[in-house]
N, C-alpha and C positions, 0 to 999 in steps of 0.2 A: 058228259063228253062234248055237248054242244058248246058249253061255256069255254072249254079249253080251245076249241076250234075258233071261236070268235075272238078270244084273247090273242091267239096266234095270228089271225088275220089283222087284228089291230096293230100288233107289234110289227108285222110285216109292212103295213101301210106307213107306220111312223118311220121305220128305217128306210123305206122306199122314198119318202119325202125328204128325209134328213140328208141322206148321202149325196144326192145330186146337188142339193142346195149348198152343202158344205164344200163340194168340189168346185162349184162356181165361185164361191166366196174365196177359196184358197187360190184359184187362178187369178181372180181380180186383185187380191192383195199381193200375190207373187209378181204380177205384171207391174203393179204400182211400185213395189220395192225394186224391181229390176230397172224400171225407168228412172227412179230416184238415184240408184247406184250409178247408172250410165251417165246421168246428168251431172252428178257430183264428180265422176272421173273426167268427163269432158270439160267441165268448168276448171278443174285443176290443171288440165293440159292447156286449154286455150279459153280464157274467159270471154274474150271478144267474139270468138267463133261460136261459142255456146249460146251467148245472148242473141247473136244474129240468127242462128238456126232456130232458136225458140221463138223469136219474133216472126220469122218466116212461117213457122208452123202455125202460129196463132193467126197470122194474116190469111193463110190458106184456109184454116178452119173458119175464120170469120166470113170469108167469101162463100164457103160452103153453107154457112148458116144463113146467109142472104139468099142463096139459091133454094134452100129448104123453105124459107119463109115465103118465097114467091109462089110456091105451090106447083103442082105438076104442069099446069097450063103456061105459067110464066117463066119456067126455068129455061136457061140457055142450053143449047145443045153442044156437044163436043166433049172431048176427054178432059180439058182443064176444069170445066164446071163439074163434071162427073167425079173427077178425082177429089176436088175440093169438097164436094158433098159427101163422098166416102170418108174423107178425113174428119169432117165435122161429125158424121154419124158414129165413127169409131171412137172419137174422143168423148162424145156425149154418152155413148153406151158404157165406156169405161168409167166415166165419172158417176154414172148411175149405178153401176155395179159396186163401186167402192163405197158410195154413200149408202146403198141399200144394205150392204154387208156390215154387220156390227163387229166382226172379228178383228178389224184393224185397230179397234180401241184397245185391244189387249196389248198391242205393241207400244202404245204411248202411255 
């Protein structure tokens, strides 16, 4: 009977680790596909506007990356720097999730 209990706990641990990781992976890939779909639809509607908005987002993320690299002591105060830092962190976290998750390879 002890063996069955240990096997049950092992299966429970495996499921407990797999389910949250699979959910995070599905959310990351879903967000990636959603952004890709919205980008494609926006580019079909207005190519110049889409490229301009993408360049603006990259500029804000680049400024946020500079603020992140400065460290806590050298960062500028105020909402523009904080917003840029948040955009940089969100894009970096999204890129990290998508590259960590291997399920996107199923799509290609």
